[in-house]
C-alpha positions as CSV (number, residue, x, y, z in Angstrom):
1,M,126.2,37.9,-26.2
2,G,127.7,35.4,-28.5
3,S,127.5,31.7,-29.4
4,K,127.4,29.5,-26.4
5,P,128.7,25.9,-26.7
6,S,126.3,23.2,-25.8
7,P,127.1,20.9,-22.8
8,S,129.2,17.9,-23.7
9,G,127.1,15.4,-25.6
10,A,124.1,17.7,-25.9
11,E,122.6,18.8,-29.2
12,T,122.1,22.4,-29.9
13,P,118.3,23.3,-29.7
14,K,116.9,23.7,-33.1
15,L,114.2,26.2,-32.2
16,V,115.1,29.9,-32.0
17,F,113.0,32.6,-30.3
18,F,113.7,36.0,-31.8
19,F,112.9,39.1,-29.7
20,D,112.5,42.6,-30.9
21,I,114.1,45.2,-28.6
22,D,112.6,48.7,-28.6
23,N,109.1,49.0,-27.2
24,C,109.1,45.3,-26.7
25,L,111.7,44.4,-24.0
26,Y,110.8,47.7,-22.3
27,P,107.4,49.4,-22.3
28,K,106.1,52.2,-24.5
29,S,105.5,54.1,-21.3
30,A,109.3,54.7,-21.2
31,K,108.6,57.1,-24.1
32,V,111.9,56.3,-25.9
33,H,110.0,56.3,-29.1
34,D,108.9,59.9,-28.5
35,L,112.5,61.0,-27.6
36,M,113.7,59.3,-30.8
37,A,111.0,60.8,-33.0
38,N,111.9,64.3,-31.9
39,L,115.6,63.7,-32.7
40,I,114.7,62.2,-36.1
41,D,112.4,65.2,-36.9
42,Q,115.2,67.6,-35.9
43,Y,117.6,65.6,-38.2
44,F,115.2,66.1,-41.1
45,V,115.0,69.8,-40.3
46,D,118.8,70.3,-40.0
47,H,120.0,68.1,-42.9
48,L,117.2,68.6,-45.5
49,S,116.5,72.2,-44.6
50,L,112.8,71.6,-44.1
51,P,110.2,73.4,-41.9
52,W,109.2,71.4,-38.9
53,D,105.8,70.3,-40.1
54,E,107.2,69.0,-43.4
55,A,110.0,67.2,-41.6
56,V,107.4,65.4,-39.4
57,R,105.3,64.5,-42.4
58,L,108.3,63.2,-44.4
59,H,109.6,61.2,-41.4
60,Q,106.3,59.5,-41.1
61,E,106.1,58.8,-44.8
62,Y,109.5,57.1,-44.9
63,Y,108.7,55.1,-41.8
64,K,105.5,53.9,-43.3
65,N,107.0,53.1,-46.7
66,Y,110.3,51.6,-45.6
67,G,110.0,50.5,-41.9
68,L,112.8,53.0,-41.0
69,A,113.1,56.7,-41.5
70,I,116.8,56.3,-42.2
71,E,116.1,54.0,-45.2
72,G,114.2,56.8,-46.9
73,L,116.9,59.2,-46.1
74,V,119.6,56.9,-47.6
75,R,117.5,56.2,-50.7
76,H,116.4,59.7,-51.5
77,H,119.0,62.0,-49.9
78,Q,122.2,59.9,-49.7
79,I,122.8,60.8,-46.0
80,D,125.6,59.0,-44.1
81,P,123.8,56.4,-42.0
82,L,126.5,56.2,-39.3
83,E,126.5,60.0,-38.9
84,Y,122.7,59.8,-38.6
85,N,123.1,57.1,-35.9
86,T,125.4,59.4,-33.9
87,K,122.9,62.3,-34.1
88,V,119.8,60.2,-33.4
89,D,120.0,56.7,-31.8
90,D,123.3,57.2,-29.9
91,A,122.2,60.7,-28.8
92,L,119.2,59.4,-26.9
93,P,119.4,60.1,-23.1
94,L,118.6,56.5,-22.1
95,D,120.3,56.3,-18.7
96,G,117.6,56.5,-16.1
97,V,114.9,56.1,-18.8
98,I,115.5,52.4,-19.5
99,K,115.8,50.4,-16.3
100,P,116.1,46.7,-15.4
101,R,112.8,44.9,-15.3
102,P,112.9,41.9,-12.9
103,E,109.8,40.4,-14.5
104,V,111.5,40.3,-18.0
105,K,114.7,38.8,-16.5
106,K,112.6,36.1,-14.8
107,L,110.6,35.4,-18.0
108,L,113.9,34.9,-20.0
109,E,115.3,32.7,-17.2
110,D,112.2,30.5,-17.4
111,I,112.6,29.7,-21.1
112,D,113.8,26.2,-21.5
113,R,117.2,26.4,-23.2
114,S,117.2,22.7,-23.9
115,K,114.5,23.4,-26.4
116,V,115.0,26.9,-27.7
117,R,117.8,29.5,-28.2
118,L,117.2,33.2,-27.7
119,W,118.2,35.8,-30.3
120,L,117.7,39.5,-30.7
121,L,116.3,41.0,-33.9
122,T,116.2,44.7,-34.2
123,N,116.1,47.5,-36.8
124,A,118.5,49.6,-34.6
125,Y,122.2,49.8,-35.2
126,I,124.4,47.6,-33.0
127,T,125.5,50.4,-30.7
128,H,122.0,51.3,-29.7
129,A,120.9,47.7,-29.4
130,K,123.7,46.8,-27.1
131,R,123.2,49.9,-25.0
132,V,119.5,49.0,-24.4
133,I,120.3,45.4,-23.5
134,R,123.0,46.5,-21.1
135,L,120.7,49.0,-19.4
136,L,118.0,46.2,-19.1
137,E,120.8,43.9,-17.7
138,I,119.7,40.9,-19.9
139,E,122.8,40.5,-22.1
140,E,123.6,37.0,-20.8
141,H,120.2,35.6,-21.9
142,F,120.8,36.1,-25.6
143,E,123.1,34.2,-27.9
144,G,123.4,36.8,-30.5
145,I,121.8,39.8,-32.3
146,T,120.8,40.5,-35.9
147,Y,120.6,44.3,-36.4
148,C,120.2,46.8,-39.3
149,D,123.8,47.4,-40.4
150,Y,124.0,51.1,-41.1
151,S,127.5,50.7,-42.5
152,S,126.2,48.6,-45.4
153,V,124.0,50.2,-48.1
154,P,121.4,49.4,-49.2
155,L,120.1,48.9,-45.7
156,V,118.3,45.7,-44.8
157,C,115.7,45.9,-42.1
158,K,112.4,44.5,-41.0
159,P,109.8,44.0,-42.4
160,H,111.7,43.0,-45.5
161,I,112.0,39.3,-46.0
162,D,115.8,39.6,-46.4
163,M,116.1,40.8,-42.8
164,F,114.3,37.7,-41.5
165,Q,116.4,35.4,-43.7
166,K,119.5,37.2,-42.5
167,A,118.4,36.5,-38.9
168,M,117.8,32.8,-39.6
169,K,121.3,32.5,-41.2
170,Q,123.0,34.3,-38.4
171,A,121.1,32.3,-35.7
172,G,121.8,29.1,-37.5
173,V,118.2,28.0,-38.1
174,D,117.2,26.5,-41.4
175,K,113.4,26.0,-41.2
176,V,110.8,28.8,-40.8
177,E,108.7,26.5,-38.6
178,D,111.5,26.5,-36.1
179,C,111.4,30.3,-35.6
180,F,109.4,32.1,-32.9
181,F,109.1,35.9,-32.8
182,V,107.7,38.7,-30.7
183,D,107.6,42.3,-31.9
184,D,105.4,45.4,-31.2
185,S,105.3,46.4,-34.9
186,Y,102.3,45.4,-36.9
187,S,104.1,45.3,-40.3
188,N,107.0,43.3,-38.8
189,C,104.7,40.7,-37.3
190,Q,102.6,40.5,-40.5
191,A,105.8,39.9,-42.5
192,S,107.2,37.2,-40.2
193,Q,103.9,35.4,-40.0
194,A,103.7,35.4,-43.8
195,L,107.2,33.9,-44.0
196,G,106.1,31.1,-41.7
197,W,107.5,32.1,-38.4
198,T,105.3,31.6,-35.3
199,T,104.6,35.1,-34.3
200,A,103.2,37.0,-31.3
201,H,102.2,40.6,-31.9
202,L,102.7,42.7,-28.7
203,V,99.9,45.2,-28.4
204,E,100.4,46.8,-25.0
205,E,97.4,47.5,-22.7
206,G,96.1,50.9,-23.6
207,V,97.2,50.7,-27.2
208,K,94.3,50.3,-29.7
209,P,94.4,46.8,-31.1
210,P,94.4,46.4,-34.9
211,K,91.2,45.7,-36.7
212,T,92.9,42.8,-38.5
213,P,95.4,40.8,-36.4
214,A,99.0,41.0,-37.7
215,A,99.7,37.4,-36.6
216,K,98.1,34.3,-35.2
217,F,98.9,35.4,-31.7
218,Q,98.4,38.8,-30.1
219,I,99.4,39.6,-26.5
220,Q,99.3,42.6,-24.2
221,H,102.2,41.6,-21.9
222,L,105.4,39.6,-22.5
223,E,104.2,37.4,-19.6
224,E,101.5,36.0,-21.9
225,L,104.3,34.2,-23.8
226,R,104.2,31.6,-21.1
227,I,100.7,30.6,-21.9
228,T,101.0,31.3,-25.7
229,F,104.0,29.1,-26.0
230,P,103.9,26.9,-22.9
231,H,106.1,24.2,-24.4
232,L,109.0,26.6,-24.6
233,F,109.0,27.3,-20.8
234,K,110.2,25.5,-17.7
235,S,107.4,27.3,-15.8
236,T,104.2,28.8,-17.1
237,Q,103.6,30.6,-13.8
238,P,103.6,34.4,-14.1
239,T,106.2,36.4,-12.2
240,Q,104.8,37.6,-8.8
241,G,105.5,41.1,-7.8
């Protein structure tokens, strides 16, 4: 990943399509979220000296209030975010769990790069984000990544507006109407939609849909982006397989 020069004489596309990573570019059925939740709960037990039930409750409280459990830990317990990353995100046994998905590769290949640039936007730290993208074998499709920088306190993460503005600045896009976004998080989609981004909330098949939509668009599969935003694709035909 990294900035890619435009062909000689060509203008850089002004539109940017931001993709979330976890539970978005790979399915919830991979159960990475469950593996991570267990490691987070164990971190609460070990570092805050809490019984398991209280650790689970506080983990969920911080996630609901701040978008990330780690933000609550930093705010209220002054833990070292990078040490947390080592014990949680980087400790996840992802090899063999996250695998390349040909249909996602094809989807990304079919996006018209003369119209739109692709950028990753995640609440994970850079080490985890790069590991997931490497395992999915889709690094070459994205020009860059905006991540939650655990080395800089206070943390900035979705759904805070500062995170979306940070992503725009890093991706080199000035207007909110030039931003497209897909994420599985209700609060993240709700926030990006309120900011003015064109947002698709990924609610996988089998997941209970929200009573009130988070965004203008709601999809069950990434393939539906072809028909949701047909003007961004070279082909709107779904991947066969």
